[in-house]
C-alpha positions in Angstrom: 50.0 38.1 6.8 51.7 37.2 9.6 55.4 36.6 9.6 54.4 32.5 11.1 52.3 32.1 8.1 54.1 33.7 5.4 57.6 31.7 6.6 55.3 28.6 7.1 54.3 29.0 3.5 57.3 29.5 2.2 59.8 26.9 4.0 56.7 24.7 3.3 56.7 25.4 -0.5 60.2 25.0 -0.4 60.8 22.0 0.9 58.0 20.5 -1.1 59.7 21.6 -4.4 63.2 20.3 -3.2 61.6 17.1 -2.0 59.8 16.1 -5.3 63.0 17.2 -7.1 65.0 14.6 -5.3 62.0 12.3 -5.0 62.3 12.3 -9.1 66.4 12.2 -9.4 66.2 9.1 -6.9 63.8 7.6 -8.7 65.8 7.9 -12.3 69.2 7.0 -10.7 67.7 3.8 -8.8 65.9 3.0 -12.4 69.2 3.8 -13.8 71.6 1.8 -11.5 68.8 -1.1 -11.3 69.2 -1.6 -15.2 72.9 -1.6 -14.8 72.2 -4.1 -12.5 70.0 -6.5 -14.7 72.5 -5.8 -17.3 75.4 -7.0 -15.1 73.1 -10.3 -13.8 72.2 -11.1 -17.7 76.0 -10.7 -18.8 76.6 -12.9 -15.2 74.2 -15.8 -16.8 75.4 -15.7 -19.9 78.8 -16.8 -18.7 77.4 -18.9 -16.8 75.9 -20.6 -19.5 79.3 -20.5 -21.2 81.1 -22.2 -18.9 78.4 -24.9 -18.8 78.7 -25.2 -22.5 83.0 -25.7 -22.9 82.2 -28.4 -20.1 80.5 -30.1 -21.9 81.3 -29.9 -25.5 84.5 -31.8 -25.0 83.0 -35.1 -23.7 79.9 -34.6 -25.2 78.2 -35.4 -29.0 76.5 -32.4 -30.4 73.1 -34.1 -30.0 73.9 -35.2 -26.7 75.3 -31.3 -25.8 71.9 -30.0 -27.1 69.7 -33.1 -24.8 71.4 -31.7 -21.8 71.0 -27.9 -22.4 67.8 -28.3 -23.1 67.0 -30.6 -20.0 68.6 -28.0 -18.0 67.5 -24.6 -18.7 64.6 -24.7 -20.4 62.1 -23.6 -17.3 59.9 -25.8 -16.0 55.7 -25.2 -17.7 53.9 -22.5 -15.6 50.1 -23.9 -15.6 47.1 -21.1 -15.6 46.6 -22.3 -11.5 50.1 -21.7 -10.7 50.3 -18.4 -12.2 49.0 -16.3 -9.7 51.5 -17.8 -6.7 55.8 -16.3 -7.5 57.3 -19.5 -6.2 56.2 -23.0 -7.8 55.4 -25.4 -5.6 57.6 -28.6 -4.5 60.6 -26.9 -5.0 60.3 -26.2 -8.9 61.6 -22.6 -9.2 60.0 -19.5 -10.0 57.3 -18.6 -12.2 59.7 -15.6 -13.7 62.0 -18.4 -15.0 59.5 -18.1 -17.9 60.6 -14.8 -18.6 64.5 -15.7 -19.1 65.4 -16.9 -22.1 68.8 -18.9 -23.1 70.0 -19.6 -26.5 73.4 -21.7 -27.3 74.8 -21.8 -31.4 77.6 -24.0 -32.9 80.3 -22.2 -34.2 78.9 -22.9 -37.7 75.2 -20.9 -36.5 73.6 -24.6 -35.7 71.1 -24.2 -33.2 72.3 -26.4 -29.7 69.3 -24.7 -27.9 66.5 -22.7 -28.8 63.7 -21.7 -27.0 60.0 -20.8 -28.4 61.1 -17.2 -28.2 62.3 -16.4 -31.1 63.1 -12.7 -32.6 61.9 -11.5 -35.6 64.2 -11.9 -38.7 67.3 -13.5 -38.8 69.2 -13.5 -35.4 72.2 -11.5 -35.2 75.0 -13.2 -33.4 77.1 -10.1 -33.1 78.8 -10.3 -29.2 77.2 -7.5 -26.3 73.9 -6.3 -25.4 71.4 -5.4 -27.4 67.2 -5.8 -28.2 65.0 -8.3 -30.0 61.2 -7.9 -30.9 60.0 -11.9 -29.8 56.6 -13.5 -28.9 55.1 -9.5 -28.4 57.4 -8.3 -26.4 60.5 -6.5 -25.9 63.3 -9.0 -24.8 67.0 -6.9 -23.8 69.7 -9.8 -24.8 74.1 -10.1 -24.5 75.9 -12.6 -26.3 79.2 -13.5 -26.5 81.5 -16.3 -28.2 83.6 -18.8 -26.1 86.7 -18.1 -27.5 88.1 -21.1 -26.6 84.9 -23.8 -28.2 83.3 -21.1 -30.8 80.0 -21.3 -29.2 77.5 -18.4 -29.2 75.8 -18.2 -25.9 73.2 -15.6 -25.8 70.7 -15.2 -22.4 67.6 -12.8 -22.6 65.2 -10.8 -20.1 61.5 -9.9 -20.8 61.8 -6.2 -20.6 57.9 -5.4 -19.4 59.7 -7.9 -16.3 62.8 -5.8 -15.9 60.5 -2.4 -15.7 58.2 -3.8 -13.3 61.3 -4.4 -10.8 62.8 -1.6 -11.4 59.7 0.7 -10.7 58.8 -1.6 -7.8 62.1 -1.0 -5.8 63.0 2.7 -7.1 59.3 3.4 -5.7 60.3 1.4 -2.5 63.2 4.0 -2.5 61.3 7.1 -3.0 58.0 6.5 -1.9 59.3 6.9 2.1 60.3 10.3 1.3 56.8 11.1 -0.3 55.0 9.2 3.0 56.9 11.7 5.5 56.4 14.8 3.9 53.3 15.4 5.6 54.7 14.9 8.3 57.6 16.9 7.5 55.5 19.6 6.4 53.7 19.7 10.4 56.7 19.8 12.4 58.0 22.6 10.1 54.6 24.7 11.1 55.7 23.6 14.9 59.1 23.9 15.3 57.9 28.1 14.0 55.1 28.7 16.0 57.5 27.3 18.8 60.3 29.4 17.8 57.8 32.8 17.4 56.6 32.6 21.0 58.8 34.9 22.4 57.6 37.1 20.2 53.9 36.1 20.9 54.7 36.7 24.9 56.0 40.0 23.7 53.0 41.2 21.9 50.4 39.6 24.6 52.6 42.0 27.1 52.1 45.3 24.6 48.1 43.7 23.7 47.3 43.7 28.0 49.7 46.9 28.8 47.1 50.0 29.9 47.9 53.2 29.9 48.2 53.6 33.6 50.5 50.7 33.8 53.1 51.1 30.9 56.1 49.0 32.1 59.5 48.2 29.9 59.3 45.0 28.1 62.2 43.0 29.0 64.6 42.5 26.1 65.7 38.9 27.4 62.3 37.3 26.4 62.8 38.8 23.1 65.0 36.4 19.9 68.2 38.2 19.3 67.3 39.2 16.3 64.3 41.6 17.9 66.2 43.2 20.7 67.1 46.6 19.2 63.4 46.8 18.2 62.2 46.2 21.8 64.9 48.3 23.3 63.4 51.1 20.3 59.7 50.3 21.7 60.6 50.4 25.7 62.2 54.2 24.8 58.9 54.9 22.9 56.8 53.8 25.9 58.8 55.4 28.6 58.6 58.6 26.8 54.9 57.8 26.0 54.5 57.3 30.3 56.2 60.5 30.9 53.8 62.5 28.4 50.9 60.6 30.4 51.8 61.3 34.0 52.9 65.5 33.0 49.2 65.2 31.4 47.6 64.0 34.4 49.7 65.8 36.4 49.1 69.5 35.0 45.3 68.4 35.0 45.2 67.7 38.7 47.2 70.9 39.1 45.6 73.7 36.9 42.1 72.2 38.5 43.2 72.7 42.0 45.0 75.8 41.7 41.5 77.3 40.4 39.7 76.1 43.2 40.9 78.7 45.3 40.3 81.9 42.7 37.1 80.3 41.8 35.4 80.4 45.6 36.8 84.2 46.1 35.2 84.6 42.7 31.8 83.0 44.1 32.4 84.9 47.5 32.5 88.5 46.2 29.4 87.7 43.4 27.1 86.4 46.5 27.9 89.6 48.7 26.9 91.8 45.1 24.1 89.8 44.4 21.4 91.8 46.3 22.4 95.1 44.8 21.9 93.4 41.1 20.5 90.1 41.8 19.6 89.6 38.0 23.3 90.6 36.6 25.3 88.6 39.3 23.1 85.6 39.3 24.2 85.0 36.2 27.3 85.3 36.8 27.1 83.1 40.2 25.3 80.4 37.8 28.1 80.9 35.6 30.9 80.1 38.2 29.0 77.2 39.7 29.7 75.4 36.6 33.3 76.3 36.5 33.6 75.1 39.9 32.0 71.7 38.6 34.0 71.6 35.8 37.3 72.0 38.2 35.8 69.2 40.5 35.1 66.9 37.2 38.5 67.4 36.3 39.8 66.6 39.7 38.0 63.7 39.7 39.3 62.1 35.8 42.8 63.4 37.1 42.5 61.0 40.4 40.3 57.9 38.3 43.4 55.5 36.9 45.8 56.1 39.6 43.2 55.3 42.5 42.4 52.6 40.5 45.8 51.2 40.0 45.8 51.2 44.0 43.5 48.6 45.1 40.9 46.5 43.7 38.9 44.0 46.0 36.2 41.5 45.8 33.2 43.2 46.5 28.8 42.5 46.4 28.0 45.1 43.5 24.1 45.1 45.5 25.7 46.6 48.5 27.5 48.7 47.4 24.6 50.3 45.7 22.2 50.3 48.3 24.6 52.5 50.3 25.5 55.0 47.7 21.6 55.3 46.6 21.5 55.8 50.5 24.1 58.7 50.2 22.2 60.4 47.0 18.3 59.9 48.2 18.4 64.0 49.6 19.7 65.0 46.2 16.5 63.0 45.0 13.9 63.5 47.6 15.0 67.7 46.9 14.0 67.3 43.2 10.9 65.1 44.0 12.4 61.9 42.2 11.2 58.3 43.9 14.5 56.1 43.7 13.9 52.4 43.3 16.0 49.7 43.1 15.6 46.0 42.1 18.5 43.9 43.6 19.8 40.8 41.7 18.0 37.0 43.4 22.3 36.1 44.0 24.5 38.4 45.0 26.8 39.7 42.2 30.7 39.9 43.3 33.0 41.5 41.1 36.3 42.5 41.5 36.8 46.5 41.4 37.9 49.5 43.3 34.5 50.6 45.5 35.4 53.9 45.4 35.3 54.4 41.8 32.5 52.1 41.4 30.4 53.8 44.2 31.7 57.6 42.4 30.2 56.3 39.1 26.7 55.5 40.7 26.5 59.0 41.8 27.7 60.6 38.5 25.0 58.1 36.7 22.3 58.5 39.4 22.9 62.2 39.8 22.5 62.7 35.8 19.5 61.2 35.8 18.1 63.2 38.6 19.1 66.5 36.9 17.6 65.6 33.3 14.5 64.0 34.9 11.1 66.3 35.5 9.5 66.7 39.6 7.6 63.9 40.6 8.9 61.2 38.0 10.7 57.9 39.3 14.1 56.8 38.2 14.8 52.8 38.2 17.7 51.1 39.3 18.0 47.3 38.7 20.7 44.9 38.9 21.1 41.5 37.3 23.3 38.8 37.6 24.1 36.5 34.9 27.2 33.5 33.9 30.0 35.6 33.1 29.0 39.4 34.2 26.6 41.9 36.2 24.7 44.3 34.6 24.0 47.6 36.6 20.7 49.6 34.7 19.6 53.3 35.8 16.6 54.3 33.9 15.4 58.0 34.1 12.2 60.1 32.8 14.1 62.1 30.7 14.4 63.6 27.5 16.8 60.5 26.5 19.1 60.9 24.0 18.4 60.3 19.8 20.7 57.0 19.2 22.7 58.9 16.6 24.0 60.7 19.2 24.2 58.3 22.0 28.0 57.4 20.8 28.9 61.4 21.0 27.4 62.0 24.4 30.6 59.5 25.9 32.6 61.9 25.4 34.8 64.6 27.2 33.5 68.0 27.1 30.2 67.4 24.9 26.9 68.5 26.2 23.5 67.5 23.8 20.6 70.3 24.2 18.5 67.4 25.0 20.2 67.2 28.4 19.8 70.2 29.4 21.5 71.4 33.1 24.7 73.4 34.3 27.3 70.1 33.6 30.4 69.5 31.9 30.4 67.6 30.1 32.4 64.9 31.6 29.9 62.9 33.8 29.5 60.6 31.2 33.0 60.4 29.6 34.2 59.8 33.6 31.8 57.2 33.9 32.8 55.1 31.1 36.4 55.4 31.3 35.7 53.8 35.4 34.1 51.3 33.7 36.9 50.4 30.7 39.4 50.5 34.1 37.5 47.5 35.2 37.3 45.6 31.6 33.5 46.2 31.7 31.7 48.4 29.1 28.8 51.3 29.5 25.8 51.4 26.8 23.2 54.2 26.4 20.0 53.1 25.5 15.9 53.4 25.2 13.7 52.7 27.8 11.9 49.2 26.8 8.5 50.2 28.2 8.5 52.8 25.0 8.3 56.1 27.6 10.7 58.3 26.7 13.9 58.6 29.1 17.5 57.2 29.4 18.9 54.1 30.3 22.1 53.5 31.1 23.9 50.0 31.3 27.4 49.2 33.0 28.1 45.4 32.5 31.2 44.4 34.9 32.7 41.2 34.6 31.8 38.7 37.7 35.1 38.1 40.4 
């Protein structure tokens, strides 16, 4: 799992857990605080009624006091048609008024104001907050006794209304936090991806770096936390580049130094050949094979430096025609017919012309070497939307499907491919193709005849 995904999942889970805990805590605390506010409001209402009773009882008889209290505090009845509207028409109040009740008793316990909501059993006149059950509902109550008049006053609120308002207000505080969570999670993911962009750029630099163009990474592009790692990678890249350079230099020097003694050895064998043709003829063939191996090693050592030197947009069809013209004498010497079918439109590729010409020459020479006399080699070029495809088909014995991948390895010569090669021709051709971001594939002939078809795919310029 990538660091980006791991960090995103970890932070997202932690944020969700903390947000849910905070939401639950906010909901519980909001409910608690709202209950406190409702209780304070209930006590305030009771004290307002207390002041009203204290003011009226000095001038009014008990009967008149009861009448005034009932007219003032008993709620206006609400019809079923009005029940769907919270605010009543014509300024008559609010439908929640019927869920608030007031009760007043004289000092002797005689009820002066008694709504229709009576609690089960005898009323308790103990001062303070309490709960009662009435008409199938639970009521929160607050009762006080006026110290001057001795009257008992109690206010009550239906608990279901208190709970409904508490939930709505608490959800009003909590819901925005829950709704913003998806946006927060998305923002966290984007922020983490943005933070890892420098690492992604470094990864792209390393991924696209070729062995022939090894360069140290720019430490200024790396975050501070991984600069030491980038420095270690740069040290490793420099060591790798030095090792590859020493390997290329050794291969080139060894091959170059072998050319002179091999040439001298061949001259001596040619002079001794008339004396003992059978003995020195076999030795001469071995020397020729070794000389061919040396030339291929030199070519392999030059492939990558030559590719790095220059690449230009090139008409692949014209390059194939010129290369086939150069190699035509070899085909004529083996009585082999060369044919070329060009693409209807020009195939332009970014390439090193010398290396691609060397690739074509190596593949056609290989086909000539393994094709019987009086046969044909078909070369064709096709253009596709994104690439060009060069096909070289011979009439030789071909290569079994199971052996084709191994045939592209260095220094591998298969029994089916008789000849004097050293097993480097196809490996060099494949390396040239890879340097041009293409591919080389070995396949059988589509017409069912024996032979090998080499397909080279190169991207269009």
